N, C-alpha and C positions, 0 to 999 in steps of 0.2 A: 775460553772461546772468544775470538776477537769479534765476531759478528754473531747476531741472533738469527738463527735459521729455524723457520717453522718446522714442528714435529721432531726437532733434534734436541736430546738432552743426555747429559752425562750419566752414566751409570753411578748410582750413589756409593758403591763399594770400590769400583775400579777407575772411575773417572773417564772411562772409554765412551764415546759418543754412540747413542743408540737412536735409530728412527723408530718412533711410534706414533702410528696414526690410528685412532679408534674409530670403529664403524658407528653410525647413528643407531640410537636405540631401537629403531623399528627394523633394522637390518641385522642386529647381532645375532638372533636366533637362526638366521638363514645364511650367515656368512660361513664360507668354507675356503680352505686354501686349495691349491691345485691338486693336492692328494686326496681331497674330500674331507679333510679334518676341520672340525669346528673351530673357529677363532673368533675373537671379539676385536682384534686389532691386527695390523701389519706391523711386526716388530723385527728388527734386523740390527745387528752391530755393524758399525762402520769399521771398527778395528783401530780408530785413531782417537786422540784426545783433543786435537785441534782441527777444525774443519778448514780444508783448502778447496776453494771452488774449482780450480784447475784440476786437482787430483780427485777429489770426492764428488764433484758436481754430477758426473754421469751416473753414479751409483745412487746418488740422491734423487736423480730424475727417474731412474728405473724403478725405485721404490714407490714414488708417487704414482707412476703408471701402473705398477702392480695393484696398489690399493684401488685405483679407478677401475680397473678391470674386474677386481673381485667384488667391488660394490655394485658394479653393473649387473653382474651375475646374481648376486644376492637380491637385488631389487626385482629381478624378473621372477625369483622364486616367491618373494614375498607378495608380490601383486598377482601371482597365479597366472602370468602371462607366458605364452609360448612364442617362439620365434616363428614367423611365417616362412614357410618353404616356397619361395618364389620361383617363376619360371627361369630367370637367370641362374639361380642357385642350382636348380635341377640340371639346367644344361652344363653348369660347371662341374658338378659332381659326376654326371655321365661322362664328360670328357675326361675327367681325372681317371675314372676306371678304364677307359679306352687306352689312355696313355701309359698308365702304370701296368696294365695286363700286357700290352705288347712290348713294353720295355722289359718286363721280366722274362718274356719269351726270347727277346733278343740276346739277354745276358746268358741264357741258358745255350742258346744256338752258338755262341761265341766261346764256349768253354773249350780249352785245348785238350781234347780227348781223341783216343783212337778211333778209327772209322767204324770199328765193330761196335764200340760202346755208343757211338752216335746213332748207328743204325737201330740198335735195340731201344735206345732212348726215344728216337724219332717214332718208331712203331708203337710203343706204349703211349706216348703223347698224342699221337694221331688218333689212336683208337678212344682215348679219354676224350679228346676234343669233339670227335663225332658224337659220342654218346651224350655228352653234356650239351652240345649244340642242339641235338635233336630235342632233348628234354626242354631247353628253354624256349625253343621255337614252338613247341607243343603248347607250353604255358602261354605263349603270346598269341597263338592262333585263335583261341576261344574268345576272349582272353580269360584265363583262370586266375582271377584277382587275388583270391585267398591263396592259392598256390603260389603266385608270384610274391606276395607279401611274406609268406611263410619262408620262402627260399632266400630272400634278400633283406629280410628285417634287420638281422645283425649287421650286415655290410652297411645298410643305409644309416643305422645308428652309429656306427664307427665313423662314417663320413661327416655326419652332422656333429657329433660330439667333439670330433677332432677339429671341427672348425669353430668350436666354442658356442654352439647353438643348442637351445632347450626346446625340443619339438614335441608335438603331439603325435604320437604313433597311430592314433586313430583318425587323423585328419585326412582329408582327400589329397592334400599336398604330400603327405608321406606316402600314400598309395601311389601317386604319380611318380614320386622319386624311386620307389621300388621298381616300378615298371620301366623307368628310365635306365636304372641299372641293369635290369634283365636285358633290355635292348643293347646296351653298351657291351655287355658280356657276349651277346650273340655276335656283335662286330668283332670282338676280340678272338673268339674262337674261330670265327670265319676267316679272319686275317691270318692266324696261325696255320690254318689248314691250306690257305692260298700260298703261304710262304713254303709249305712242304711240296707244293706243286711247282716251285721255282718262280713264282710271281713275286715282284718287288712291292712289299706292302710296308710303307714307311711308318715308323713309330711317331704319332703326333706329339707335339710339344706339350709339356704339362701347362695347363691354362692358369691364367691369373684369376684369383677369386674376385667376385663382384665387390668392389670397394665399399659399397654402402653397407654390406652385411658383416664386414669384419669388425669384431669387437675391439675396444682399446685393449692392449696388452703391453706389458712390460718388455723391454729389450732384455736379452738373457744376462747382460752384465759380463764382467770380466772375473768369474770366480774360478775358472779352470773347468776341466771336463769332470762330468758327474760320474759316480761309480757305475751307474746303470750303463752310460755310454761306453765306458772302459770295458765292462763286462761283455756287453753285446758285440763290440768290435773284436774282442778276444775269442768268443766261441764261433765267430764267422770266419776266422783266418783259416786259409787253406792249408798252411803248414802244420796247424795243430789238429785239424780233422777230428772234431768231436762227433760222437754219434748223435743222431737226432733225438734219442730220449734224454740225453744230457743236455742238449740245447733247450729241450722243452721244459726240463725241470729248472733250468736257470732262468729262462723267460718268466716261467710262473712265479718263482721266488722274487724276482725283480719287479713284477707287476704287483704283488702283494706289498713288497717294501716301499714302493712309491705310494700306494694307498695309505700306508702307516705313517710315513715320515716325509714324503715328498722326494723330489730328485735333488740329491745332495752330493757334493764333492766327497772324496775320501776323508778330507780333513773334518767336514761337517758331520760325517757319519760316526757319531760317538757310540760307546758301548750302552749308554743310556737310551739312546734312540733305537738301537737294535734290540734291546730289552723290551721296549714298548712295542715294537714290531713283532716280536716272538710272542708276547703276551696277547696281542690281538688275534694272532693266528691261532692260539690255543682256544680262542672264543668262537672261531668260525665253524659253522656247521659243515659237516663233510658233504652233505648234499643240499642244495638250494631249490626252492621253488621257483618257477620262471619269473614271478613278480619281483624277485629279489636278485635276479641275476646282475643287475647293474648297481647294486649296493656296494660301497666300499667297506673296508674292515671295521672302521669305526662305526658306521651305521649298522652293520650286521651284529657287532658286539652289543649295541644298544637294543636292537630288535630282539635278540635271543638272550638277553640278560638273565631272565629268571625262568628260562626254558630248560629244566633239568631232564626233560624227555627227549632232547634233541642230541643226536650223535654229533661229536665235534671231530675236528682233524685229530688224528692220533699223533702221539709224541714221535713216532717213527717217521711220519710224514713231515712234521715240523723240523725234525732233526735233518732230514734229507735236504730240505730247503737250506737250512743253515750250513750244512757241510758243502753244499754246491757253491754257495756265495763265498764261503771261507776258502775254498779251493781256488775260485776265480781271483780272490783278492791276492793269494800267494802267487799264483801265475802272473797276475799283473805286475807284481813286485819283480818277479824274475825278468819280465819284459821291460821293466824300467817305466811303466805307466803310473805306479804308486810307489813313492819313497820307501825304501826298505826300513827306515826308522820309524815308520807309521804302523803301529801294531794293529792286527786285524780285530775288528770290533766282534767279529763272529766266532772267534776262537774260544776254547775253554768253557763252552756252554754245557749246562747239565740238563739232561732229559730224563724223563721217567724211564726206569729200567724194570718196571713191575712185570712180572710173568703174565702174559695175557691169559685171561680165564677162558673157558670153554666157549666156543662160538654158539650162537643162538640156534643155528641150523647146520646140519651136516649133509646138505643136499636136499632134494625134494623127497617128500613123503609119497606113498603110493597114491594118496588122494590128490596131492598137488600135481603129480604126474599125469593122472586121469584128467584132472581140469586143464592142465597145460595142453595136452594134445587133443583136446575137445574144442580148442579155440577154432574159429572159422578158417583160419589159414591152413589147418591140418584136416579138419573134418569136412569143410565146404568148398575147399579150393580157393578161398578168398586171397587176393594178391593186392594189398594196399600199395600205393605208389611209393612210399618210403620204405617198404619192405624189401626193396632191391630185387624185384623179380622172384626168382625161386630160393633166394637166400633165406627168406622167412620160413621156408618149408625145410630146407636141407640142413642149414647150419645147426639148429638145435638138434636134429636127429643124428647128425654126423658127431656131434660132441657127446650126446648121450651114449652112442655105441662104441665110440673110440677113446673117450676120456681125454681128447686133446684139448689144448688151450684155444681160446676163441680166435686169436690172430692166426695160429697155425691152420685152422680150418678155412678162415676167410682167404687166406693166400694160396689154397690149394689150386693146382693146374689140372687141366683135363688129362694130361700126361702122367699125372701122380696116381691115377687109377689104371692099372695095367694088368695083363695077364702074365703070370710067371711062366718063363720059357721052359721050365722042366716039366711041369704038370698041367699048365694051362689055367691054373687057379688065379681068380682075380685078388690082387692085393691093393693096398693103398699105402702110399709113401709120404712121410712127413720129413722135410728136409730143408736145408738152407742153401741148396745148391742150384736150384732153379731161378729162372728170370720171369717174374710176373709182369704183364703188359702195363699195369698201372703202378703198382708198388716198385718195380724193379727187381733187385736182388731179394729172394725169399730170406727169412730170418728165423731163428729160433731163440727161445730164452736162454738156452745154454750155448749161445754163439761162442765159438772159440774152444769149446770142450768137446764138441762132436757127440756128446752124450745124448742129444735130443733127437738125432737122426735115427729113424726106425721105419721099417717096412713089415707089414704083417697082413694076413687075409682080411679081405672086406667082410664084416660080419653079415651072416646070412639074412639077418633082419633088414638090412639096408638094400640087399639084392632083392628081397621079396617085395620092398616098398617102391622099387623102381629106379635105383640108383644108376644101374647100368644103362638103362634106356635114356635117363636124363644126360649121362655122360656121352652116349651116342649122338643125342640131338645137338648137343654143343659141338661135337666134332664134325658133324655134317654142315653146322653153320660157320665153321671155321674159327671158333672160339678157342683161345688159349687157356683163359682162365675158367675155373670151375663156377665163379660167381662174377660175371663179366660187368655187372652194374655197380659193384663195390668201387668207391673212390677214397682218396685221402680226405681227411678232414682237417682244414687248415695246413699247418706245417707238420703235422704228425706224420711219422714215417710209416706207421701201419694203416691198414684199410678197414679193420674190424669196426672202429669207432663210428664210422659213418653209418653203420647199420645197428650196432649194439645199443647205443643210447636211446634210439627210437624204439628198438625191440622192448626194452625195459618198460617204456611208457605203454606199449601194446599189451604187455602182460598184466600191468597194473589195471589197465582200463578194462580188461575182461575179468577182473576179480581173482585172478589165480594167486597173486601175491598182493600184500598191502604196501603201498608206497611209504617209505620212511621208516620201515621196520628193519633195516639193515640187511635185507635179503639181496641176493645177486640173480636176477631173473634168467640170466644166460649162463654165467660163469659156474653156477651151482651144479651144472650138469657134470663137471669134473669130480666134484665131491660124491655126486650120486653114483657115478661110475665106480669109484674107489670102494664105497659101501657095497655095491653089487658084487664087485670082483671079490671082495673078501667073503661075502656070503657064498659065492660061487666056488670057494676054496682054491682060487688062483693063487699061486706062490707069489710071494712079496717081490722076488727078482723079476718075475714075468710082468708083474704089474708096473714095476719101475721102468722096464723096457718099453712096455706099450704106451705108457703115459709120458715118456720122454724125460724121465728123472735122472739125475746123476746119482749113481750109487753112493751110499753113505761112507763106503771105504775108499772112495776116490778113484774106483776103477772106471772102466768104460763099459757101457751097456749098448753100444751102437752097432752091434753086428747086423749086417743087412740080411733081409729075409731070403735074398738069393741063395743063402747057404742053408735055407729051411730051418733057421734057428728056432728050437722048441719054445723059446720064450714067446715068439709071436703067434705060435699056434695055439697058446692058452687062450686066445680070444674067442675060440670056438666054445669054451666052457661058461662064457658069461650069460647070465639070465638075470632078468628083473622080476620084481613081484608084480609089476603091471607090464603087460605086453603092448606096446604102442601100436603093433601091427592090427590089433583088434579095435583101435580107436581112429587110426590115421587112414585117410582115403589114399590109395595107391597112386603114385605119380604117373601121369600119362602125358604124352605130347599134346 
């Protein structure tokens, strides 16, 4: 090396120059890289043996800026100091929410689609906006401070953390930020509704962040596109048209990958680093308490290191993440984004193939069913705000008596409960052919096979409890969805999750089941139905039809009840050891 440059030294084995800058002793225990991994120094290879200021100077400056930014963050943690949430910051974040919300709507409105599709989409979006706008305005009117913080805490944290801030969620500034986000979202939904009335509502420009609050950060440097950026671009291409569950799995796998090894280019993403990623995934608990939601994989591995009582992610889940990323790697190669000579670090991985043992529970016991339907929502008519209106009452009952999957029940339309034209008997239909005002096209787990479509008599117990009266009230109110308050959660394609996760907490809070015991407070109704059907001597073929299973011989069991298929009629034979009608208060308007 012709000149001596601080923090640069040759690797003793290869002679290639490395940048190495160590953190002070007081910061080492708090220093993390951008993925959250503990580090004691910033160490990078320059890939050259002789330093050239013109060629290597920008990379050298980027690495020094990276060190300064990471040291700045470590110092905040070391001193226990929080970044203040100032009024300029709150105004910036609120304007950011307005800008991005109206911009997203503008992009959707400009999609090149047929007028029929646009009309259906507009109807669904309009109904969603009206409901969400009313809820936010109600929160603001009181104001319901706790409700506002609960509704917008995650969004506020995403905004501040994305800005490089370490904030106190219990501070008054954080409360004011949540209120500002609520107000900004009111403006977004009001603006969208005005656009549907033909008004010109411009999208505000994305604001510049307050200069004084921006932490020092390194420029990205010229390393090429990261694998994360390549994969995200790929799954969002219209030509490829990935289903939302696939997109969600890829996004989740990429998020965990970044937590484990950072954002790396395909060249930097070695098999060793992917092995580290998979090993950390195997240590991650399958369910996290709220206080650990924002911990990365490294931190979770340390927190739960000696917790043999904690259930971890299954090999099947980890394999699904690995296969999803491996598939995106190969597709990127076919697109020319990754060189074909660069082997996938995700391929050829081995995962446990042990035959799973018997599950801890096969549905609810009679005692658990009694406790479940003795909760206030069923016995006293309680309707918590997050119970999504009548969903808290009817979704569990529908799942118990029909054996359907949670999303299949959540997406039901008022029109899916109707009278058979031949004998006037009320029937219920589970299909992927309808159009839901919030979700859009209905879906079934067996999409593409048509084996999940089925129609059968409404169980008499549901009629006795007032299902038809509930249906009539919705019809008179002009509602299309059986549960009009259900919404999407994030980018998920389904609407059940917006209710199901909270319902689990509700069940735990009332002591019906114990949290962390591996039980499924809503999904286990499907197991309960199967057990009751067997005890009721319902034939296997009829059980498969009613529950929407694909027959094991590969045939189809989707005959419509319009032909009075005997399989659907077997629902009349179903009985349970506990009769919920003796526990549950009948539904009334």
